[in-house]
mmJSON file of the N, C-alpha and C atoms, coordinates in Angstrom:
{"data_MODEL":{"atom_site":{
"group_PDB":["ATOM","ATOM","ATOM","ATOM","ATOM","ATOM","ATOM","ATOM","ATOM","ATOM","ATOM","ATOM","ATOM","ATOM","ATOM","ATOM","ATOM","ATOM","ATOM","ATOM","ATOM","ATOM","ATOM","ATOM","ATOM","ATOM","ATOM","ATOM","ATOM","ATOM","ATOM","ATOM","ATOM","ATOM","ATOM","ATOM","ATOM","ATOM","ATOM","ATOM","ATOM","ATOM","ATOM","ATOM","ATOM","ATOM","ATOM","ATOM","ATOM","ATOM","ATOM","ATOM","ATOM","ATOM","ATOM","ATOM","ATOM","ATOM","ATOM","ATOM","ATOM","ATOM","ATOM","ATOM","ATOM","ATOM","ATOM","ATOM","ATOM","ATOM","ATOM","ATOM","ATOM","ATOM","ATOM","ATOM","ATOM","ATOM","ATOM","ATOM","ATOM","ATOM","ATOM","ATOM","ATOM","ATOM","ATOM","ATOM","ATOM","ATOM","ATOM","ATOM","ATOM","ATOM","ATOM","ATOM","ATOM","ATOM","ATOM","ATOM","ATOM","ATOM","ATOM","ATOM","ATOM","ATOM","ATOM","ATOM","ATOM","ATOM","ATOM","ATOM","ATOM","ATOM","ATOM","ATOM","ATOM","ATOM","ATOM","ATOM","ATOM","ATOM","ATOM","ATOM","ATOM","ATOM","ATOM","ATOM","ATOM","ATOM","ATOM","ATOM","ATOM","ATOM","ATOM","ATOM","ATOM","ATOM","ATOM","ATOM","ATOM","ATOM","ATOM","ATOM","ATOM","ATOM","ATOM","ATOM","ATOM","ATOM","ATOM","ATOM","ATOM","ATOM","ATOM","ATOM","ATOM","ATOM","ATOM","ATOM","ATOM","ATOM","ATOM","ATOM","ATOM","ATOM","ATOM","ATOM","ATOM","ATOM","ATOM","ATOM","ATOM","ATOM","ATOM","ATOM","ATOM","ATOM","ATOM","ATOM","ATOM","ATOM","ATOM","ATOM","ATOM","ATOM","ATOM","ATOM","ATOM","ATOM","ATOM","ATOM","ATOM","ATOM","ATOM","ATOM","ATOM","ATOM","ATOM","ATOM","ATOM","ATOM","ATOM","ATOM","ATOM","ATOM","ATOM"],
"id":[1,2,3,4,5,6,7,8,9,10,11,12,13,14,15,16,17,18,19,20,21,22,23,24,25,26,27,28,29,30,31,32,33,34,35,36,37,38,39,40,41,42,43,44,45,46,47,48,49,50,51,52,53,54,55,56,57,58,59,60,61,62,63,64,65,66,67,68,69,70,71,72,73,74,75,76,77,78,79,80,81,82,83,84,85,86,87,88,89,90,91,92,93,94,95,96,97,98,99,100,101,102,103,104,105,106,107,108,109,110,111,112,113,114,115,116,117,118,119,120,121,122,123,124,125,126,127,128,129,130,131,132,133,134,135,136,137,138,139,140,141,142,143,144,145,146,147,148,149,150,151,152,153,154,155,156,157,158,159,160,161,162,163,164,165,166,167,168,169,170,171,172,173,174,175,176,177,178,179,180,181,182,183,184,185,186,187,188,189,190,191,192,193,194,195,196,197,198,199,200,201,202,203,204,205,206,207],
"type_symbol":["N","C","C","N","C","C","N","C","C","N","C","C","N","C","C","N","C","C","N","C","C","N","C","C","N","C","C","N","C","C","N","C","C","N","C","C","N","C","C","N","C","C","N","C","C","N","C","C","N","C","C","N","C","C","N","C","C","N","C","C","N","C","C","N","C","C","N","C","C","N","C","C","N","C","C","N","C","C","N","C","C","N","C","C","N","C","C","N","C","C","N","C","C","N","C","C","N","C","C","N","C","C","N","C","C","N","C","C","N","C","C","N","C","C","N","C","C","N","C","C","N","C","C","N","C","C","N","C","C","N","C","C","N","C","C","N","C","C","N","C","C","N","C","C","N","C","C","N","C","C","N","C","C","N","C","C","N","C","C","N","C","C","N","C","C","N","C","C","N","C","C","N","C","C","N","C","C","N","C","C","N","C","C","N","C","C","N","C","C","N","C","C","N","C","C","N","C","C","N","C","C","N","C","C","N","C","C"],
"label_atom_id":["N","CA","C","N","CA","C","N","CA","C","N","CA","C","N","CA","C","N","CA","C","N","CA","C","N","CA","C","N","CA","C","N","CA","C","N","CA","C","N","CA","C","N","CA","C","N","CA","C","N","CA","C","N","CA","C","N","CA","C","N","CA","C","N","CA","C","N","CA","C","N","CA","C","N","CA","C","N","CA","C","N","CA","C","N","CA","C","N","CA","C","N","CA","C","N","CA","C","N","CA","C","N","CA","C","N","CA","C","N","CA","C","N","CA","C","N","CA","C","N","CA","C","N","CA","C","N","CA","C","N","CA","C","N","CA","C","N","CA","C","N","CA","C","N","CA","C","N","CA","C","N","CA","C","N","CA","C","N","CA","C","N","CA","C","N","CA","C","N","CA","C","N","CA","C","N","CA","C","N","CA","C","N","CA","C","N","CA","C","N","CA","C","N","CA","C","N","CA","C","N","CA","C","N","CA","C","N","CA","C","N","CA","C","N","CA","C","N","CA","C","N","CA","C","N","CA","C","N","CA","C","N","CA","C","N","CA","C","N","CA","C"],
"label_alt_id":[null,null,null,null,null,null,null,null,null,null,null,null,null,null,null,null,null,null,null,null,null,null,null,null,null,null,null,null,null,null,null,null,null,null,null,null,null,null,null,null,null,null,null,null,null,null,null,null,null,null,null,null,null,null,null,null,null,null,null,null,null,null,null,null,null,null,null,null,null,null,null,null,null,null,null,null,null,null,null,null,null,null,null,null,null,null,null,null,null,null,null,null,null,null,null,null,null,null,null,null,null,null,null,null,null,null,null,null,null,null,null,null,null,null,null,null,null,null,null,null,null,null,null,null,null,null,null,null,null,null,null,null,null,null,null,null,null,null,null,null,null,null,null,null,null,null,null,null,null,null,null,null,null,null,null,null,null,null,null,null,null,null,null,null,null,null,null,null,null,null,null,null,null,null,null,null,null,null,null,null,null,null,null,null,null,null,null,null,null,null,null,null,null,null,null,null,null,null,null,null,null,null,null,null,null,null,null],
"label_comp_id":["UNK","UNK","UNK","UNK","UNK","UNK","UNK","UNK","UNK","UNK","UNK","UNK","UNK","UNK","UNK","UNK","UNK","UNK","UNK","UNK","UNK","UNK","UNK","UNK","UNK","UNK","UNK","UNK","UNK","UNK","UNK","UNK","UNK","UNK","UNK","UNK","UNK","UNK","UNK","UNK","UNK","UNK","UNK","UNK","UNK","UNK","UNK","UNK","UNK","UNK","UNK","UNK","UNK","UNK","UNK","UNK","UNK","UNK","UNK","UNK","UNK","UNK","UNK","UNK","UNK","UNK","UNK","UNK","UNK","UNK","UNK","UNK","UNK","UNK","UNK","UNK","UNK","UNK","UNK","UNK","UNK","UNK","UNK","UNK","UNK","UNK","UNK","UNK","UNK","UNK","UNK","UNK","UNK","UNK","UNK","UNK","UNK","UNK","UNK","UNK","UNK","UNK","UNK","UNK","UNK","UNK","UNK","UNK","UNK","UNK","UNK","UNK","UNK","UNK","UNK","UNK","UNK","UNK","UNK","UNK","UNK","UNK","UNK","UNK","UNK","UNK","UNK","UNK","UNK","UNK","UNK","UNK","UNK","UNK","UNK","UNK","UNK","UNK","UNK","UNK","UNK","UNK","UNK","UNK","UNK","UNK","UNK","UNK","UNK","UNK","UNK","UNK","UNK","UNK","UNK","UNK","UNK","UNK","UNK","UNK","UNK","UNK","UNK","UNK","UNK","UNK","UNK","UNK","UNK","UNK","UNK","UNK","UNK","UNK","UNK","UNK","UNK","UNK","UNK","UNK","UNK","UNK","UNK","UNK","UNK","UNK","UNK","UNK","UNK","UNK","UNK","UNK","UNK","UNK","UNK","UNK","UNK","UNK","UNK","UNK","UNK","UNK","UNK","UNK","UNK","UNK","UNK"],
"label_asym_id":["A","A","A","A","A","A","A","A","A","A","A","A","A","A","A","A","A","A","A","A","A","A","A","A","A","A","A","A","A","A","A","A","A","A","A","A","A","A","A","A","A","A","A","A","A","A","A","A","A","A","A","A","A","A","A","A","A","A","A","A","A","A","A","A","A","A","A","A","A","A","A","A","A","A","A","A","A","A","A","A","A","A","A","A","A","A","A","A","A","A","A","A","A","A","A","A","A","A","A","A","A","A","A","A","A","A","A","A","A","A","A","A","A","A","A","A","A","A","A","A","A","A","A","A","A","A","A","A","A","A","A","A","A","A","A","A","A","A","A","A","A","A","A","A","A","A","A","A","A","A","A","A","A","A","A","A","A","A","A","A","A","A","A","A","A","A","A","A","A","A","A","A","A","A","A","A","A","A","A","A","A","A","A","A","A","A","A","A","A","A","A","A","A","A","A","A","A","A","A","A","A","A","A","A","A","A","A"],
"label_entity_id":["1","1","1","1","1","1","1","1","1","1","1","1","1","1","1","1","1","1","1","1","1","1","1","1","1","1","1","1","1","1","1","1","1","1","1","1","1","1","1","1","1","1","1","1","1","1","1","1","1","1","1","1","1","1","1","1","1","1","1","1","1","1","1","1","1","1","1","1","1","1","1","1","1","1","1","1","1","1","1","1","1","1","1","1","1","1","1","1","1","1","1","1","1","1","1","1","1","1","1","1","1","1","1","1","1","1","1","1","1","1","1","1","1","1","1","1","1","1","1","1","1","1","1","1","1","1","1","1","1","1","1","1","1","1","1","1","1","1","1","1","1","1","1","1","1","1","1","1","1","1","1","1","1","1","1","1","1","1","1","1","1","1","1","1","1","1","1","1","1","1","1","1","1","1","1","1","1","1","1","1","1","1","1","1","1","1","1","1","1","1","1","1","1","1","1","1","1","1","1","1","1","1","1","1","1","1","1"],
"label_seq_id":[1,1,1,2,2,2,3,3,3,4,4,4,5,5,5,6,6,6,7,7,7,8,8,8,9,9,9,10,10,10,11,11,11,12,12,12,13,13,13,14,14,14,15,15,15,16,16,16,17,17,17,18,18,18,19,19,19,20,20,20,21,21,21,22,22,22,23,23,23,24,24,24,25,25,25,26,26,26,27,27,27,28,28,28,29,29,29,30,30,30,31,31,31,32,32,32,33,33,33,34,34,34,35,35,35,36,36,36,37,37,37,38,38,38,39,39,39,40,40,40,41,41,41,42,42,42,43,43,43,44,44,44,45,45,45,46,46,46,47,47,47,48,48,48,49,49,49,50,50,50,51,51,51,52,52,52,53,53,53,54,54,54,55,55,55,56,56,56,57,57,57,58,58,58,59,59,59,60,60,60,61,61,61,62,62,62,63,63,63,64,64,64,65,65,65,66,66,66,67,67,67,68,68,68,69,69,69],
"pdbx_PDB_ins_code":[null,null,null,null,null,null,null,null,null,null,null,null,null,null,null,null,null,null,null,null,null,null,null,null,null,null,null,null,null,null,null,null,null,null,null,null,null,null,null,null,null,null,null,null,null,null,null,null,null,null,null,null,null,null,null,null,null,null,null,null,null,null,null,null,null,null,null,null,null,null,null,null,null,null,null,null,null,null,null,null,null,null,null,null,null,null,null,null,null,null,null,null,null,null,null,null,null,null,null,null,null,null,null,null,null,null,null,null,null,null,null,null,null,null,null,null,null,null,null,null,null,null,null,null,null,null,null,null,null,null,null,null,null,null,null,null,null,null,null,null,null,null,null,null,null,null,null,null,null,null,null,null,null,null,null,null,null,null,null,null,null,null,null,null,null,null,null,null,null,null,null,null,null,null,null,null,null,null,null,null,null,null,null,null,null,null,null,null,null,null,null,null,null,null,null,null,null,null,null,null,null,null,null,null,null,null,null],
"Cartn_x":[-13.111,-12.367,-10.876,-10.609,-9.217,-8.51,-9.246,-8.671,-8.262,-9.084,-8.778,-7.525,-7.412,-6.227,-4.989,-5.102,-3.979,-3.568,-4.546,-4.249,-3.564,-4.037,-3.445,-1.989,-1.725,-0.346,0.522,-0.041,0.704,1.011,0.023,0.259,1.351,1.274,2.279,3.669,3.75,5.042,5.627,4.802,5.251,5.634,4.818,5.1,6.417,6.671,7.928,9.124,8.957,10.029,10.301,9.237,9.39,10.119,9.725,10.346,11.849,12.21,13.623,14.417,13.865,14.539,14.635,13.541,13.536,14.577,14.713,15.675,17.096,17.424,18.746,18.871,17.813,17.855,17.947,17.324,17.41,18.846,19.586,20.999,21.771,21.51,22.182,21.828,20.56,20.095,20.804,20.918,21.579,23.076,23.694,25.112,25.311,24.404,24.48,24.286,23.348,23.084,24.326,24.962,26.175,27.296,27.457,28.486,28.238,26.99,26.643,26.99,26.647,26.936,28.423,29.155,30.609,31.27,30.797,31.438,31.023,29.736,29.242,27.967,28.124,26.962,25.947,26.418,25.51,24.611,25.212,24.438,23.523,24.058,23.274,22.045,22.226,21.113,20.025,20.431,19.461,18.678,19.373,18.717,17.744,18.174,17.306,16.06,16.206,15.055,14.027,14.514,13.615,12.947,13.721,13.17,12.099,12.375,11.428,10.141,10.27,9.1,8.204,8.817,8.038,7.465,8.213,7.705,6.461,6.458,5.28,4.072,4.299,3.196,2.645,3.532,3.102,2.327,2.82,2.145,0.736,0.598,-0.73,-1.678,-1.172,-1.996,-2.401,-1.476,-1.805,-2.851,-2.77,-3.793,-5.162,-5.196,-6.466,-7.032,-6.182,-6.637,-7.164,-6.475,-6.872,-8.184,-8.521,-9.759,-10.96,-10.716,-11.807,-12.329,-11.614,-12.056,-12.331],
"Cartn_y":[-8.47,-7.333,-7.431,-7.802,-7.952,-9.053,-10.112,-11.212,-10.734,-9.907,-9.374,-8.511,-7.671,-6.817,-7.683,-8.701,-9.611,-10.313,-10.811,-11.514,-10.587,-9.343,-8.374,-8.106,-7.929,-7.701,-8.919,-10.108,-11.332,-11.453,-11.138,-11.163,-10.181,-8.984,-7.964,-8.397,-9.053,-9.536,-10.563,-11.487,-12.522,-11.898,-10.973,-10.3,-9.536,-8.877,-8.147,-9.097,-10.271,-11.271,-11.749,-11.995,-12.41,-11.333,-10.081,-8.974,-8.9,-9.079,-9.021,-10.147,-11.341,-12.49,-12.304,-11.848,-11.642,-10.615,-9.549,-8.51,-9.072,-9.918,-10.559,-11.546,-12.302,-13.307,-12.655,-11.5,-10.796,-10.385,-9.997,-9.647,-10.889,-12.022,-13.269,-13.642,-13.506,-13.849,-12.972,-11.677,-10.763,-11.087,-11.508,-11.897,-13.112,-14.07,-15.244,-14.826,-13.931,-13.447,-12.77,-11.908,-11.224,-12.228,-13.185,-14.204,-15.02,-15.395,-16.186,-15.428,-14.14,-13.367,-13.085,-12.994,-12.83,-14.087,-15.262,-16.518,-17.012,-16.899,-17.412,-16.669,-15.483,-14.65,-15.338,-16.14,-16.793,-17.799,-18.652,-19.634,-18.939,-17.921,-17.185,-16.558,-16.037,-15.418,-16.441,-17.627,-18.683,-19.093,-19.211,-19.578,-18.479,-17.231,-16.11,-16.058,-16.411,-16.443,-17.464,-18.637,-19.678,-19.222,-18.596,-18.094,-17.049,-16.141,-15.083,-15.665,-16.683,-17.341,-17.923,-18.632,-19.223,-18.153,-17.088,-15.991,-15.359,-15.253,-14.698,-15.611,-16.936,-17.878,-17.725,-17.59,-17.392,-16.087,-15.042,-13.74,-13.82,-14.539,-14.705,-15.454,-16.474,-17.215,-16.328,-15.506,-14.59,-13.57,-13.129,-12.21,-12.879,-14.14,-14.868,-14.944,-15.2,-15.274,-13.932,-12.863,-11.547,-11.07,-11.562,-11.176,-11.896,-13.009,-13.808,-13.218,-12.28,-11.737,-10.286],
"Cartn_z":[32.306,31.79,32.146,33.39,33.815,33.038,32.734,31.96,30.574,29.95,28.616,28.677,29.688,29.834,30.048,30.885,31.137,29.845,29.091,27.846,26.854,26.778,25.85,26.217,27.504,27.945,27.635,27.838,27.562,26.066,25.216,23.769,23.394,23.938,23.623,24.068,25.226,25.712,24.742,24.308,23.364,22.027,21.537,20.261,20.351,21.458,21.63,21.631,22.233,22.221,20.797,20.049,18.649,17.859,18.064,17.336,17.633,18.884,19.269,18.604,18.617,17.996,16.483,15.868,14.412,13.99,14.762,14.384,14.362,15.341,15.347,14.187,13.954,12.901,11.519,11.341,10.064,9.759,10.785,10.594,10.144,10.792,10.389,8.956,8.615,7.27,6.238,6.52,5.587,5.473,6.556,6.501,5.598,5.689,4.809,3.356,3.118,1.76,1.17,1.945,1.482,1.184,2.08,1.898,0.632,0.415,-0.771,-2.047,-2.109,-3.313,-3.465,-2.348,-2.428,-2.987,-2.549,-2.933,-4.315,-4.635,-5.917,-6.312,-6.911,-7.235,-8.144,-9.077,-10.022,-9.302,-8.477,-7.708,-6.699,-6.037,-5.044,-5.688,-6.878,-7.599,-7.934,-8.345,-8.649,-7.403,-6.286,-5.03,-4.6,-4.713,-4.33,-5.2,-6.472,-7.368,-6.87,-6.436,-5.913,-4.617,-3.744,-2.476,-2.753,-3.653,-4.004,-4.578,-5.401,-5.996,-4.896,-3.96,-2.866,-1.941,-1.706,-0.879,-1.503,-2.82,-3.504,-3.327,-3.361,-3.147,-1.721,-0.764,0.622,0.76,0.127,0.181,-0.406,-1.502,-2.109,-1.177,-0.504,0.446,1.63,2.11,3.193,2.759,1.519,1.001,0.986,0.621,0.612,2.026,2.999,4.385,4.877,4.52,5.015,4.39,3.217,2.567,3.163,3.852,4.397,5.702,6.295,7.59,7.491],
"occupancy":[1.0,1.0,1.0,1.0,1.0,1.0,1.0,1.0,1.0,1.0,1.0,1.0,1.0,1.0,1.0,1.0,1.0,1.0,1.0,1.0,1.0,1.0,1.0,1.0,1.0,1.0,1.0,1.0,1.0,1.0,1.0,1.0,1.0,1.0,1.0,1.0,1.0,1.0,1.0,1.0,1.0,1.0,1.0,1.0,1.0,1.0,1.0,1.0,1.0,1.0,1.0,1.0,1.0,1.0,1.0,1.0,1.0,1.0,1.0,1.0,1.0,1.0,1.0,1.0,1.0,1.0,1.0,1.0,1.0,1.0,1.0,1.0,1.0,1.0,1.0,1.0,1.0,1.0,1.0,1.0,1.0,1.0,1.0,1.0,1.0,1.0,1.0,1.0,1.0,1.0,1.0,1.0,1.0,1.0,1.0,1.0,1.0,1.0,1.0,1.0,1.0,1.0,1.0,1.0,1.0,1.0,1.0,1.0,1.0,1.0,1.0,1.0,1.0,1.0,1.0,1.0,1.0,1.0,1.0,1.0,1.0,1.0,1.0,1.0,1.0,1.0,1.0,1.0,1.0,1.0,1.0,1.0,1.0,1.0,1.0,1.0,1.0,1.0,1.0,1.0,1.0,1.0,1.0,1.0,1.0,1.0,1.0,1.0,1.0,1.0,1.0,1.0,1.0,1.0,1.0,1.0,1.0,1.0,1.0,1.0,1.0,1.0,1.0,1.0,1.0,1.0,1.0,1.0,1.0,1.0,1.0,1.0,1.0,1.0,1.0,1.0,1.0,1.0,1.0,1.0,1.0,1.0,1.0,1.0,1.0,1.0,1.0,1.0,1.0,1.0,1.0,1.0,1.0,1.0,1.0,1.0,1.0,1.0,1.0,1.0,1.0,1.0,1.0,1.0,1.0,1.0,1.0],
"B_iso_or_equiv":[0.0,0.0,0.0,0.0,0.0,0.0,0.0,0.0,0.0,0.0,0.0,0.0,0.0,0.0,0.0,0.0,0.0,0.0,0.0,0.0,0.0,0.0,0.0,0.0,0.0,0.0,0.0,0.0,0.0,0.0,0.0,0.0,0.0,0.0,0.0,0.0,0.0,0.0,0.0,0.0,0.0,0.0,0.0,0.0,0.0,0.0,0.0,0.0,0.0,0.0,0.0,0.0,0.0,0.0,0.0,0.0,0.0,0.0,0.0,0.0,0.0,0.0,0.0,0.0,0.0,0.0,0.0,0.0,0.0,0.0,0.0,0.0,0.0,0.0,0.0,0.0,0.0,0.0,0.0,0.0,0.0,0.0,0.0,0.0,0.0,0.0,0.0,0.0,0.0,0.0,0.0,0.0,0.0,0.0,0.0,0.0,0.0,0.0,0.0,0.0,0.0,0.0,0.0,0.0,0.0,0.0,0.0,0.0,0.0,0.0,0.0,0.0,0.0,0.0,0.0,0.0,0.0,0.0,0.0,0.0,0.0,0.0,0.0,0.0,0.0,0.0,0.0,0.0,0.0,0.0,0.0,0.0,0.0,0.0,0.0,0.0,0.0,0.0,0.0,0.0,0.0,0.0,0.0,0.0,0.0,0.0,0.0,0.0,0.0,0.0,0.0,0.0,0.0,0.0,0.0,0.0,0.0,0.0,0.0,0.0,0.0,0.0,0.0,0.0,0.0,0.0,0.0,0.0,0.0,0.0,0.0,0.0,0.0,0.0,0.0,0.0,0.0,0.0,0.0,0.0,0.0,0.0,0.0,0.0,0.0,0.0,0.0,0.0,0.0,0.0,0.0,0.0,0.0,0.0,0.0,0.0,0.0,0.0,0.0,0.0,0.0,0.0,0.0,0.0,0.0,0.0,0.0],
"pdbx_formal_charge":[null,null,null,null,null,null,null,null,null,null,null,null,null,null,null,null,null,null,null,null,null,null,null,null,null,null,null,null,null,null,null,null,null,null,null,null,null,null,null,null,null,null,null,null,null,null,null,null,null,null,null,null,null,null,null,null,null,null,null,null,null,null,null,null,null,null,null,null,null,null,null,null,null,null,null,null,null,null,null,null,null,null,null,null,null,null,null,null,null,null,null,null,null,null,null,null,null,null,null,null,null,null,null,null,null,null,null,null,null,null,null,null,null,null,null,null,null,null,null,null,null,null,null,null,null,null,null,null,null,null,null,null,null,null,null,null,null,null,null,null,null,null,null,null,null,null,null,null,null,null,null,null,null,null,null,null,null,null,null,null,null,null,null,null,null,null,null,null,null,null,null,null,null,null,null,null,null,null,null,null,null,null,null,null,null,null,null,null,null,null,null,null,null,null,null,null,null,null,null,null,null,null,null,null,null,null,null],
"auth_seq_id":[1,1,1,2,2,2,3,3,3,4,4,4,5,5,5,6,6,6,7,7,7,8,8,8,9,9,9,10,10,10,11,11,11,12,12,12,13,13,13,14,14,14,15,15,15,16,16,16,17,17,17,18,18,18,19,19,19,20,20,20,21,21,21,22,22,22,23,23,23,24,24,24,25,25,25,26,26,26,27,27,27,28,28,28,29,29,29,30,30,30,31,31,31,32,32,32,33,33,33,34,34,34,35,35,35,36,36,36,37,37,37,38,38,38,39,39,39,40,40,40,41,41,41,42,42,42,43,43,43,44,44,44,45,45,45,46,46,46,47,47,47,48,48,48,49,49,49,50,50,50,51,51,51,52,52,52,53,53,53,54,54,54,55,55,55,56,56,56,57,57,57,58,58,58,59,59,59,60,60,60,61,61,61,62,62,62,63,63,63,64,64,64,65,65,65,66,66,66,67,67,67,68,68,68,69,69,69],
"auth_comp_id":["UNK","UNK","UNK","UNK","UNK","UNK","UNK","UNK","UNK","UNK","UNK","UNK","UNK","UNK","UNK","UNK","UNK","UNK","UNK","UNK","UNK","UNK","UNK","UNK","UNK","UNK","UNK","UNK","UNK","UNK","UNK","UNK","UNK","UNK","UNK","UNK","UNK","UNK","UNK","UNK","UNK","UNK","UNK","UNK","UNK","UNK","UNK","UNK","UNK","UNK","UNK","UNK","UNK","UNK","UNK","UNK","UNK","UNK","UNK","UNK","UNK","UNK","UNK","UNK","UNK","UNK","UNK","UNK","UNK","UNK","UNK","UNK","UNK","UNK","UNK","UNK","UNK","UNK","UNK","UNK","UNK","UNK","UNK","UNK","UNK","UNK","UNK","UNK","UNK","UNK","UNK","UNK","UNK","UNK","UNK","UNK","UNK","UNK","UNK","UNK","UNK","UNK","UNK","UNK","UNK","UNK","UNK","UNK","UNK","UNK","UNK","UNK","UNK","UNK","UNK","UNK","UNK","UNK","UNK","UNK","UNK","UNK","UNK","UNK","UNK","UNK","UNK","UNK","UNK","UNK","UNK","UNK","UNK","UNK","UNK","UNK","UNK","UNK","UNK","UNK","UNK","UNK","UNK","UNK","UNK","UNK","UNK","UNK","UNK","UNK","UNK","UNK","UNK","UNK","UNK","UNK","UNK","UNK","UNK","UNK","UNK","UNK","UNK","UNK","UNK","UNK","UNK","UNK","UNK","UNK","UNK","UNK","UNK","UNK","UNK","UNK","UNK","UNK","UNK","UNK","UNK","UNK","UNK","UNK","UNK","UNK","UNK","UNK","UNK","UNK","UNK","UNK","UNK","UNK","UNK","UNK","UNK","UNK","UNK","UNK","UNK","UNK","UNK","UNK","UNK","UNK","UNK"],
"auth_asym_id":["A","A","A","A","A","A","A","A","A","A","A","A","A","A","A","A","A","A","A","A","A","A","A","A","A","A","A","A","A","A","A","A","A","A","A","A","A","A","A","A","A","A","A","A","A","A","A","A","A","A","A","A","A","A","A","A","A","A","A","A","A","A","A","A","A","A","A","A","A","A","A","A","A","A","A","A","A","A","A","A","A","A","A","A","A","A","A","A","A","A","A","A","A","A","A","A","A","A","A","A","A","A","A","A","A","A","A","A","A","A","A","A","A","A","A","A","A","A","A","A","A","A","A","A","A","A","A","A","A","A","A","A","A","A","A","A","A","A","A","A","A","A","A","A","A","A","A","A","A","A","A","A","A","A","A","A","A","A","A","A","A","A","A","A","A","A","A","A","A","A","A","A","A","A","A","A","A","A","A","A","A","A","A","A","A","A","A","A","A","A","A","A","A","A","A","A","A","A","A","A","A","A","A","A","A","A","A"],
"auth_atom_id":["N","CA","C","N","CA","C","N","CA","C","N","CA","C","N","CA","C","N","CA","C","N","CA","C","N","CA","C","N","CA","C","N","CA","C","N","CA","C","N","CA","C","N","CA","C","N","CA","C","N","CA","C","N","CA","C","N","CA","C","N","CA","C","N","CA","C","N","CA","C","N","CA","C","N","CA","C","N","CA","C","N","CA","C","N","CA","C","N","CA","C","N","CA","C","N","CA","C","N","CA","C","N","CA","C","N","CA","C","N","CA","C","N","CA","C","N","CA","C","N","CA","C","N","CA","C","N","CA","C","N","CA","C","N","CA","C","N","CA","C","N","CA","C","N","CA","C","N","CA","C","N","CA","C","N","CA","C","N","CA","C","N","CA","C","N","CA","C","N","CA","C","N","CA","C","N","CA","C","N","CA","C","N","CA","C","N","CA","C","N","CA","C","N","CA","C","N","CA","C","N","CA","C","N","CA","C","N","CA","C","N","CA","C","N","CA","C","N","CA","C","N","CA","C","N","CA","C","N","CA","C","N","CA","C","N","CA","C","N","CA","C"],
"pdbx_PDB_model_num":[1,1,1,1,1,1,1,1,1,1,1,1,1,1,1,1,1,1,1,1,1,1,1,1,1,1,1,1,1,1,1,1,1,1,1,1,1,1,1,1,1,1,1,1,1,1,1,1,1,1,1,1,1,1,1,1,1,1,1,1,1,1,1,1,1,1,1,1,1,1,1,1,1,1,1,1,1,1,1,1,1,1,1,1,1,1,1,1,1,1,1,1,1,1,1,1,1,1,1,1,1,1,1,1,1,1,1,1,1,1,1,1,1,1,1,1,1,1,1,1,1,1,1,1,1,1,1,1,1,1,1,1,1,1,1,1,1,1,1,1,1,1,1,1,1,1,1,1,1,1,1,1,1,1,1,1,1,1,1,1,1,1,1,1,1,1,1,1,1,1,1,1,1,1,1,1,1,1,1,1,1,1,1,1,1,1,1,1,1,1,1,1,1,1,1,1,1,1,1,1,1,1,1,1,1,1,1]
}}}
């Protein structure tokens, strides 16, 4: 029982670290996005379309995984 509690706390600690890093990285990502659209909106739009397409493929795969459990 103590091992389970320890593992849960350890998972939460790691998850909190990931969340903190992601929040900073999301700000950086948004800054790049703004810069891209400021410099070349047409090219930026094409790149975002490709990113969105791949994100949808990833989302579909994640849905498949979540249905299996």
